[in-house]
C-alpha positions as CSV (number, residue, x, y, z in Angstrom):
1,M,81.2,94.0,101.4
2,E,79.5,91.3,99.3
3,L,75.7,91.0,99.5
4,D,73.4,88.5,97.9
5,R,69.6,88.6,97.5
6,R,68.9,86.8,100.8
7,K,71.1,89.2,102.8
8,L,69.8,92.3,101.1
9,S,66.2,91.1,101.7
10,N,67.1,90.6,105.4
11,I,68.5,94.1,105.7
12,I,65.3,95.5,104.2
13,D,63.1,93.5,106.6
14,V,65.1,94.7,109.6
15,A,64.9,98.3,108.4
16,R,61.1,97.9,108.3
17,R,61.0,96.3,111.7
18,R,59.7,93.1,110.3
19,K,62.7,91.1,111.6
20,A,65.0,91.4,114.6
21,A,68.4,93.0,113.9
22,D,71.6,91.1,114.3
23,I,72.9,93.8,116.6
24,L,71.2,96.8,118.3
25,I,73.1,99.7,119.8
26,K,70.5,101.4,122.0
27,N,70.3,104.6,124.0
28,A,72.9,106.2,121.9
29,K,73.8,109.8,121.1
30,I,74.3,109.4,117.4
31,V,76.9,111.7,115.7
32,N,75.3,112.6,112.4
33,V,78.1,113.8,110.1
34,F,75.7,114.6,107.3
35,N,73.9,117.5,109.0
36,E,76.4,117.8,111.9
37,T,74.0,117.2,114.7
38,I,73.8,114.8,117.6
39,V,70.5,112.8,117.9
40,E,69.3,110.3,120.4
41,G,68.2,106.9,119.1
42,N,69.0,103.3,118.4
43,V,71.1,101.8,115.6
44,A,70.0,98.5,114.0
45,I,72.6,96.4,112.2
46,A,71.9,93.5,109.8
47,E,74.4,91.6,107.7
48,G,77.2,94.1,108.6
49,V,75.1,97.0,107.3
50,I,73.3,99.7,109.2
51,A,69.6,98.9,108.5
52,G,68.1,101.9,110.3
53,I,68.2,104.5,113.0
54,G,65.2,105.1,115.3
55,G,63.0,103.2,117.7
56,Y,64.3,99.7,116.9
57,D,64.0,97.4,119.9
58,E,64.6,93.8,118.8
59,A,67.9,92.2,118.1
60,N,69.9,89.0,118.6
61,T,72.5,91.0,120.5
62,V,71.9,94.3,122.3
63,F,74.4,96.8,123.4
64,D,72.9,99.4,125.8
65,V,75.4,102.2,125.6
66,D,73.5,104.4,128.1
67,G,73.9,107.8,126.4
68,A,77.4,107.3,125.0
69,F,78.3,108.8,121.6
70,V,78.0,106.5,118.6
71,S,79.8,107.7,115.5
72,P,81.3,106.3,112.3
73,S,84.7,104.7,113.0
74,F,87.7,106.7,111.9
75,I,89.8,107.0,108.7
76,D,93.4,108.1,108.5
77,S,93.7,109.8,105.2
78,H,97.5,109.6,104.8
79,M,100.0,107.7,106.8
80,H,103.1,105.5,106.7
81,I,102.7,102.2,108.7
82,E,106.4,101.9,108.8
83,S,106.6,104.9,111.1
84,T,104.8,103.0,113.8
85,M,107.7,100.4,113.6
86,L,105.0,97.7,113.4
87,I,104.1,95.3,110.6
88,P,100.5,95.7,109.4
89,T,99.1,92.9,111.6
90,E,100.5,94.6,114.8
91,F,99.5,98.0,113.5
92,A,95.9,96.8,113.3
93,K,96.0,95.5,116.8
94,A,97.3,98.9,117.9
95,V,94.9,101.3,116.1
96,V,91.6,99.4,115.8
97,P,91.0,99.7,119.6
98,L,91.5,103.4,119.1
99,G,88.7,103.6,116.6
100,T,90.6,103.6,113.3
101,T,89.2,101.0,111.0
102,T,90.4,102.4,107.7
103,A,93.8,103.7,106.7
104,I,95.1,105.1,103.5
105,V,98.8,104.1,103.4
106,D,101.8,105.2,101.5
107,P,104.4,102.4,101.7
108,H,107.1,104.8,100.8
109,E,109.6,103.7,103.4
110,I,109.6,100.0,102.6
111,A,109.4,100.8,98.9
112,N,112.7,102.7,99.2
113,V,114.2,99.6,100.8
114,A,112.6,96.8,98.8
115,G,110.8,98.3,95.8
116,I,107.6,96.6,94.4
117,P,108.2,93.4,96.5
118,G,108.2,95.6,99.6
119,I,104.9,97.1,98.6
120,Q,103.5,93.7,97.9
121,F,104.5,92.5,101.3
122,M,102.6,95.3,102.9
123,I,99.5,94.6,100.8
124,N,99.6,90.9,101.6
125,A,100.2,91.5,105.3
126,S,97.2,93.7,105.4
127,K,94.8,91.0,104.3
128,N,92.2,89.4,106.6
129,L,92.4,92.2,109.2
130,P,89.4,93.8,110.9
131,M,90.2,97.1,109.2
132,D,90.5,98.3,105.6
133,I,94.0,99.2,104.6
134,Y,94.2,100.8,101.2
135,F,97.4,101.9,99.4
136,M,98.6,104.8,97.4
137,L,101.6,103.8,95.3
138,S,104.8,105.5,96.2
139,S,105.6,108.2,93.7
140,C,109.1,109.2,94.6
141,V,111.4,106.2,95.0
142,P,114.1,107.4,95.5
143,A,112.9,110.7,97.0
144,T,115.8,112.5,95.4
145,N,118.9,111.9,93.3
146,L,121.0,113.0,96.2
147,E,120.9,109.6,98.0
148,T,121.2,105.9,97.4
149,S,118.0,103.9,97.9
150,G,117.3,100.2,97.7
151,A,115.1,100.5,94.7
152,T,114.0,102.8,91.9
153,L,110.4,102.8,90.8
154,Y,109.4,103.9,87.4
155,A,105.9,104.4,86.0
156,E,106.0,100.9,84.4
157,D,106.8,99.4,87.8
158,L,103.8,101.1,89.4
159,A,101.6,99.9,86.5
160,V,101.9,96.4,87.8
161,L,99.9,97.2,90.9
162,K,97.8,100.0,89.6
163,N,94.6,97.9,89.2
164,H,94.9,96.0,92.5
165,E,91.7,96.2,94.5
166,K,93.5,97.8,97.5
167,V,95.3,100.5,95.4
168,L,93.5,103.8,95.2
169,G,96.0,106.0,93.4
170,L,99.4,107.7,93.4
171,A,100.9,108.7,96.8
172,E,102.3,112.1,97.8
173,M,104.1,113.7,94.9
174,M,107.1,115.1,96.8
175,N,109.1,116.0,93.7
176,Y,107.2,119.1,93.0
177,P,110.2,120.6,91.2
178,G,110.0,117.6,88.9
179,V,106.3,118.3,88.2
180,I,106.6,122.0,87.4
181,N,109.8,121.4,85.4
182,K,108.1,118.6,83.4
183,D,110.4,115.8,84.3
184,P,109.4,113.0,81.8
185,E,109.4,110.2,84.4
186,I,107.3,112.2,86.8
187,L,104.8,113.1,84.1
188,D,104.5,109.5,83.1
189,K,103.6,108.5,86.7
190,I,101.0,111.3,86.9
191,L,99.5,110.3,83.5
192,L,99.2,106.7,84.8
193,F,97.0,107.8,87.6
194,R,95.5,110.9,86.0
195,N,91.9,109.6,86.3
196,G,92.3,108.5,89.9
197,V,93.5,110.0,93.1
198,I,96.9,111.8,93.2
199,D,98.1,113.1,96.6
200,G,100.4,116.1,96.9
201,H,103.3,117.1,99.0
202,S,104.2,120.7,98.3
203,P,105.3,122.7,101.4
204,T,105.2,126.5,100.8
205,L,104.5,126.1,97.1
206,S,102.6,129.2,96.0
207,G,101.6,131.4,93.0
208,Y,102.1,130.3,89.5
209,D,104.3,127.3,90.6
210,L,101.4,126.1,92.6
211,N,99.1,126.6,89.6
212,A,101.5,124.5,87.5
213,Y,101.6,121.8,90.2
214,L,97.9,121.5,90.5
215,S,97.3,121.7,86.7
216,A,98.9,118.2,86.5
217,G,96.0,116.8,88.4
218,I,97.2,116.7,92.0
219,L,94.3,116.9,94.5
220,A,95.4,117.1,98.1
221,D,98.2,118.2,100.4
222,H,99.2,117.3,103.9
223,E,102.1,119.8,104.2
224,C,100.2,123.0,105.0
225,T,101.6,124.5,108.2
226,T,100.2,128.1,108.0
227,K,96.8,129.7,107.6
228,E,98.0,131.6,104.5
229,E,99.2,128.5,102.8
230,A,96.0,126.6,103.5
231,L,93.8,129.4,102.3
232,E,95.6,129.7,99.0
233,K,95.5,125.9,98.4
234,L,91.8,125.7,99.3
235,S,91.0,128.6,97.0
236,K,92.7,126.6,94.2
237,G,90.7,123.5,94.7
238,M,93.0,121.4,96.9
239,W,91.8,119.2,99.7
240,I,93.7,119.8,102.9
241,M,94.9,116.9,105.0
242,M,95.2,118.4,108.5
243,R,98.1,116.5,109.9
244,E,98.6,115.6,113.6
245,G,101.4,113.2,113.9
246,S,104.3,112.6,116.2
247,V,106.8,115.0,114.6
248,T,104.7,117.3,112.6
249,R,101.7,118.7,114.4
250,D,99.7,121.2,112.3
251,A,96.1,121.0,113.5
252,K,96.3,124.0,115.9
253,N,98.0,126.2,113.2
254,L,95.2,125.4,110.7
255,L,92.3,125.8,113.1
256,P,91.7,129.4,112.0
257,V,91.0,128.2,108.5
258,L,88.4,125.6,109.5
259,N,84.9,127.1,109.2
260,D,81.6,126.5,107.6
261,S,82.9,127.5,104.2
262,T,85.9,125.2,104.3
263,K,85.1,122.3,106.5
264,H,84.0,120.1,103.7
265,R,87.5,120.2,102.2
266,F,89.5,119.1,105.2
267,L,90.6,115.6,106.1
268,L,92.5,114.3,109.2
269,C,95.7,112.3,108.9
270,T,98.7,111.4,111.0
271,D,101.4,110.9,108.4
272,D,103.9,109.5,110.9
273,K,102.8,108.3,114.4
274,H,105.3,106.6,116.7
275,P,104.6,103.7,119.1
276,E,104.9,105.7,122.3
277,D,102.4,108.3,121.0
278,L,99.9,105.7,119.9
279,I,99.8,104.5,123.5
280,S,100.0,107.9,125.3
281,E,97.9,109.9,122.9
282,G,96.0,107.7,120.5
283,H,95.6,107.8,116.8
284,I,93.0,109.7,114.8
285,N,90.9,109.9,117.9
286,F,93.6,112.2,119.4
287,A,93.3,114.6,116.4
288,I,89.6,114.7,116.8
289,R,89.9,115.4,120.5
290,L,92.4,118.2,119.8
291,L,89.9,119.9,117.5
292,V,87.0,119.5,120.0
293,E,89.2,120.9,122.8
294,N,89.8,123.9,120.7
295,G,86.2,124.7,120.0
296,I,85.3,122.6,117.0
297,P,81.9,120.9,117.4
298,L,82.1,117.2,117.8
299,P,80.1,116.3,114.6
300,T,82.3,118.6,112.6
301,A,85.5,117.2,114.0
302,V,84.3,113.6,113.4
303,R,83.3,114.5,109.8
304,L,86.9,115.3,109.0
305,A,87.8,111.7,109.8
306,T,84.8,109.9,108.4
307,L,82.6,111.4,105.7
308,N,85.1,113.8,104.1
309,P,87.8,111.2,103.4
310,S,85.1,108.8,102.2
311,L,84.0,111.4,99.6
312,F,87.6,112.2,98.7
313,F,88.7,108.6,98.1
314,G,85.4,107.6,96.5
315,F,84.3,105.1,99.2
316,R,80.7,104.1,98.9
317,R,78.5,103.7,102.0
318,K,81.4,104.4,104.4
319,G,81.8,107.2,106.8
320,G,78.4,107.8,108.2
321,I,75.7,106.4,110.6
322,A,72.9,106.0,108.2
323,P,70.7,103.3,106.5
324,G,72.7,101.4,103.9
325,Y,76.1,102.4,105.3
326,I,78.7,99.8,106.3
327,A,78.5,99.3,110.1
328,D,82.0,100.6,110.9
329,I,81.1,102.2,114.2
330,V,82.7,103.4,117.4
331,V,81.1,103.9,120.8
332,F,82.7,106.3,123.3
333,E,82.0,108.5,126.3
334,S,85.4,110.3,125.9
335,L,87.6,110.5,122.8
336,K,90.5,109.4,125.0
337,K,89.1,105.8,125.0
338,M,86.9,103.9,122.6
339,D,84.4,101.7,124.6
340,L,83.3,99.6,121.6
341,V,84.6,99.3,118.0
342,F,82.6,97.5,115.3
343,K,83.9,96.6,111.8
344,D,81.4,95.4,109.3
345,G,78.9,94.9,112.1
346,Q,81.3,92.7,114.2
347,L,82.6,93.8,117.6
348,V,86.4,93.9,117.1
349,A,87.6,95.9,120.1
350,K,86.3,96.6,123.6
351,D,87.7,99.0,126.2
352,G,91.0,99.4,124.3
353,V,91.5,95.7,123.8
354,P,91.5,94.0,120.4
355,L,89.1,91.1,120.1
356,F,90.7,89.4,117.2
357,D,93.7,87.3,116.4
358,V,96.0,87.8,113.4
359,E,98.4,85.5,111.5
360,E,102.0,86.3,111.0
361,P,102.5,87.6,107.4
362,R,104.0,85.1,105.0
363,H,106.3,85.5,102.1
364,D,108.4,88.1,103.9
365,D,111.8,87.2,102.3
366,A,111.8,90.5,100.3
367,V,111.8,92.6,103.4
368,K,114.1,90.5,105.6
369,N,117.9,90.6,105.6
370,T,118.0,94.0,103.9
371,I,121.2,95.3,105.5
372,N,123.8,95.0,102.7
373,L,126.7,96.9,104.1
374,K,130.3,96.9,103.0
375,T,132.7,96.4,105.9
376,A,132.9,99.6,107.8
377,T,136.4,100.9,108.7
378,F,137.9,103.6,110.8
379,E,139.4,105.2,107.7
380,K,135.9,106.0,106.4
381,L,135.1,108.1,109.5
382,K,138.3,110.1,109.6
383,V,138.0,113.8,108.6
384,P,141.3,115.4,107.6
385,V,141.5,119.1,108.1
386,K,140.9,121.1,104.9
387,G,139.9,124.5,106.2
388,K,139.4,126.7,109.3
389,K,135.6,126.4,109.5
390,I,133.0,123.7,108.9
391,R,129.3,123.5,108.1
392,V,127.3,122.0,110.9
393,I,123.7,120.7,110.9
394,G,121.8,122.7,113.5
395,L,118.9,120.9,115.2
396,R,115.7,122.7,116.1
397,N,113.4,121.5,118.9
398,D,110.2,120.0,117.6
399,S,111.0,120.5,114.0
400,I,112.6,118.5,111.2
401,V,113.8,121.8,109.6
402,T,117.5,122.4,110.4
403,D,119.9,125.3,110.3
404,E,123.3,125.6,108.7
405,L,125.8,126.7,111.2
406,V,129.4,127.6,110.5
407,V,131.9,127.0,113.3
408,E,135.5,126.4,114.1
409,P,136.1,122.7,114.6
410,K,138.0,120.8,117.2
411,I,141.1,119.3,115.7
412,V,143.2,116.5,117.0
413,N,146.3,115.3,115.2
414,G,145.2,116.9,111.9
415,F,141.7,115.4,112.0
416,V,138.3,117.1,112.9
417,V,136.7,115.2,115.8
418,S,133.6,115.6,118.0
419,D,133.6,118.5,120.3
420,T,131.4,117.6,123.2
421,V,132.1,120.9,125.0
422,N,130.5,122.9,122.2
423,D,128.1,120.1,121.2
424,I,129.5,119.6,117.8
425,I,129.1,115.8,117.3
426,K,130.3,113.7,114.4
427,I,127.5,112.2,112.2
428,A,127.9,109.7,109.4
429,V,125.7,107.9,106.8
430,F,126.6,104.4,105.6
431,E,125.0,103.2,102.3
432,R,123.4,99.9,103.2
433,H,121.4,98.7,100.2
434,K,124.1,97.8,97.6
435,A,127.3,97.5,99.6
436,T,128.9,100.4,97.7
437,G,131.0,101.4,100.6
438,K,129.8,105.0,100.4
439,V,130.1,106.8,103.7
440,A,129.5,110.5,104.2
441,V,130.7,112.3,107.4
442,G,129.5,115.6,108.8
443,F,128.8,117.2,112.2
444,I,125.6,118.1,114.1
445,H,124.8,120.5,116.9
446,G,121.9,120.1,119.3
447,L,122.0,116.4,120.4
448,G,124.0,117.2,123.6
449,L,125.7,113.8,123.3
450,K,128.7,113.5,125.7
451,N,129.8,109.8,125.4
452,G,129.5,106.8,123.0
453,A,127.3,106.6,119.9
454,F,124.0,105.6,118.6
455,A,122.8,104.4,115.1
456,T,119.6,103.7,113.3
457,S,118.5,102.2,110.0
458,I,115.5,104.5,110.0
459,A,116.7,107.4,108.0
460,H,114.1,109.1,105.8
461,D,113.7,108.6,102.9
462,S,116.2,106.0,101.6
463,H,116.9,104.5,105.0
464,N,120.6,104.1,104.9
465,I,122.3,103.7,108.3
466,I,122.9,107.0,110.1
467,V,125.0,107.2,113.2
468,A,126.1,110.0,115.6
469,G,128.9,109.6,118.1
470,E,131.6,111.1,120.3
471,N,134.2,108.6,119.1
472,D,134.7,106.5,116.0
473,K,135.0,103.1,117.8
474,D,131.5,103.3,119.3
475,M,130.1,104.6,116.1
476,L,131.4,101.6,114.2
477,L,130.2,99.2,116.9
478,S,126.6,100.5,116.9
479,V,126.6,100.2,113.1
480,S,127.9,96.6,113.3
481,Q,125.1,95.8,115.7
482,L,122.5,97.0,113.2
483,E,124.1,94.9,110.5
484,A,124.0,91.8,112.8
485,M,120.3,92.1,113.7
486,G,118.9,93.3,110.3
487,G,118.4,96.9,111.2
488,G,116.9,98.9,114.0
489,I,118.4,101.2,116.7
490,A,121.6,100.5,118.7
491,L,123.6,102.4,121.3
492,A,127.2,101.8,122.3
493,K,129.7,103.2,124.8
494,N,133.2,102.3,125.8
495,G,133.3,99.4,123.2
496,V,130.1,97.8,124.5
497,V,126.6,97.7,123.0
498,L,124.4,99.1,125.7
499,D,121.0,98.3,124.2
500,Y,119.1,97.9,121.0
501,L,115.8,97.5,119.2
502,A,115.8,95.0,116.3
503,L,113.6,96.0,113.3
504,P,114.2,93.0,111.0
505,Y,111.4,93.9,108.5
506,G,113.3,96.2,106.1
507,G,115.2,97.7,109.0
508,L,112.0,99.6,109.8
509,M,109.5,97.3,111.4
510,T,109.0,94.4,113.9
511,N,106.4,91.8,114.7
512,R,106.5,92.8,118.4
513,S,103.4,94.4,119.8
514,V,103.1,98.2,120.1
515,Y,103.4,97.9,123.9
516,E,106.6,95.9,123.6
517,V,108.1,98.4,121.1
518,A,107.1,101.4,123.2
519,E,108.6,99.9,126.3
520,I,111.9,99.2,124.5
521,L,112.0,102.7,123.1
522,K,111.4,104.1,126.5
523,R,114.4,102.1,127.8
524,L,116.6,103.2,124.9
525,H,115.7,106.9,125.5
526,K,116.7,106.4,129.1
527,V,120.0,104.9,128.1
528,A,120.7,107.7,125.6
529,H,120.0,110.4,128.1
530,E,121.6,108.9,131.2
531,S,124.5,106.9,129.7
532,L,125.3,108.9,126.6
533,G,124.5,112.3,128.0
534,V,122.1,113.2,125.2
535,T,119.9,116.2,125.9
536,Y,117.7,116.3,122.8
537,P,114.3,114.9,123.8
538,D,114.0,112.2,121.0
539,P,117.5,111.7,119.5
540,F,116.4,108.7,117.4
541,M,113.7,110.6,115.7
542,A,116.0,113.6,115.2
543,L,118.7,111.4,113.6
544,A,116.2,109.7,111.3
545,F,115.2,113.0,109.8
546,M,118.8,114.3,109.3
547,H,118.9,112.2,106.1
548,L,115.7,113.8,104.7
549,A,117.0,115.8,101.7
550,V,113.7,117.4,100.9
551,I,113.3,119.5,104.1
552,P,115.6,122.6,104.6
553,K,118.2,123.5,105.4
554,L,121.2,121.4,105.8
555,K,121.0,117.5,105.7
556,I,123.3,114.6,105.1
557,T,122.9,111.6,102.8
558,D,125.3,108.8,102.0
559,S,126.6,111.0,99.2
560,G,127.4,114.1,101.4
561,L,126.1,117.2,102.9
562,V,123.1,118.7,101.1
563,D,121.9,122.3,100.9
564,V,118.2,121.5,100.5
565,E,117.3,125.0,99.4
566,K,119.8,124.8,96.5
567,F,119.1,121.0,96.1
568,S,122.9,120.4,95.7
569,F,125.8,119.1,97.7
570,V,128.0,121.4,99.7
571,D,131.5,120.9,101.2
572,L,132.0,120.2,104.9
573,F,134.7,122.9,104.9
574,V,133.8,126.5,104.3
575,E,136.5,128.4,102.4
C-alpha cells in the first residue's frame, strides 16, 4: 500500500482523534493475535490503514457490529488455485467472502502444463483483485522423471521471475531425494532462493536425512500427518503448515502438538480445496473453526492464519488488528459465515456475497488448447496375457496412498479385460502434451465401476489424461471428449457421452463461478454413481491422484506402473 505525506498525516490525525475516520467498526469484540485476547472496542480506519483501537466515535461510515468478532482477515499459507478448478478471478470471488484476502500460491499444476507462460498467466490474472495473491515458484516441474510433463523448469527459467513483486520464494521442494543426494539442478534452484523463503515437502523424512534436507535452507513443511513427525520437524527449526484441504486433512492429527510452546511456529493452509468443499465447508475459516471446535482458543486459532504467516513470509503491517496495520479485516458472529470483509479498508464482501467485479484475464493463449494428443486407438488399450497374475492399484478410502495388490486377471480371447465382478477395472494414461502417443495401461481396485468409463485431464502432477473404464470403446470416447473441449472431466456409456465439465484453461480450470462448477460436479458424481455404478465417493479425485508418482505405493503414469517406494517402474504382470 502506497502512502504519501498527506495520507500519512491524515492517519495520524485520525489516530489522535483530531479527524473523523474514514470507516469506524464499533461495538466489536476485537481478536488480538499479539497477546491472544479478546477485547471490546472500536476500530478506526483511515486511508486503508488501522489508525487506532479504542473509544473512537466519529467516521464518515460507521458499521455497528453489535458485539460480533473483528479479526484480521485470513491468509492461506500454501495452496494451488488450480485445485479449485477456478481461474484466479473466480477464485477471488469464491474465497474473499469467506474471509481469505491473502493466498500464497504454488502454480505447480499449470506450470507442469505450460511452464513459465503458465505461471505468468496466473500472475497476470491475479492483478487488480481485492485480495493479495503471492506466488512461490514451482520447484519440481516435472515432479519426477517417471512421467511426461508439458514443460521442464530449470533454475535459469525460474530466475526470470525471481524478482517479480508478487514472487516470494521457491515452492514446495518435493524432490527431497534430489536434495539429500545433491542433484546439481536441485541445488541450483535452492541456491537461487537461498536468501528467501523455500517451502518443503518431505513426508516421513526423519533423522540424518531430515537434517540434510533442512541444511539446504528449507524452512517449512505441509506434509506432517503425525504427532511424532511434527515434533521432530519443529525441534529442528521447521515451520509447520497445518493442512486442512479436501483430500488431505491433518489438523486433528496435529492438534496434540499445538500448545503454548509451539503455537508460534504453526501456519494454516489448504493445499488443495475443491469447489464443492469451498461452498459446503469454507476455506481457511473452516480450518480455524475446526481448531476452535477442538478446544483451541479463538485468538490462537486465528493467529495461525494471520500473524504467523505474516511473520513467516515477511509481510509488514499485515495480520493483526493494531495501529499502523493494513485494514484487512473480517467481521463474524460465527466462523461458518463472514458478515463483513474489508480489504485495504474497503468493504469487499458482505454476508457471503462479493461486492466487486472482475475482468476476464487477458493473454491466455499459453493456457488454452493444451490438449496435444496423438490419435488414440483400440490397439493402445489392449493388454495381451503375459503371466498368471497382475499388479493392481488398490484404492484406500479418504487417502491418496494406494496399495499394491496381486490378483488373477479376467482373460477374454487372450487379453486381460476389466473384471467388474471383482472390481478390477482397466485404467490408462494418455500422454497429452507432446503427442508422443505414449499410453500406459494398468488395473485398479476400489472404484466399483460396473459400466462405461470416465476420464479427466486433472492428473497430478503432470496432468496427462487418465481414464478408467469397463470397456475400451467408452474409454476412448471419454478421452476424445476431453480432446474436443480442451480438457476437463467426461463420462461415457454405451458409446454415448453422458456428461462433462469443460476446463479449457490448461485442462485444469474454468472461468465459470464456483457455484456453477460445484453444481456440475454434483451432477457428474450422480451420473458416475447411478449410471456407471461407481461406489467410490469421489471417483474423479481418486483418478486424479493415481498419476501421482511421489505418494506410495503403486501409481501409473504415461510411462507405466510405478513402485513409488522404489521410485522405479514395475511390470503389470508378476512372474
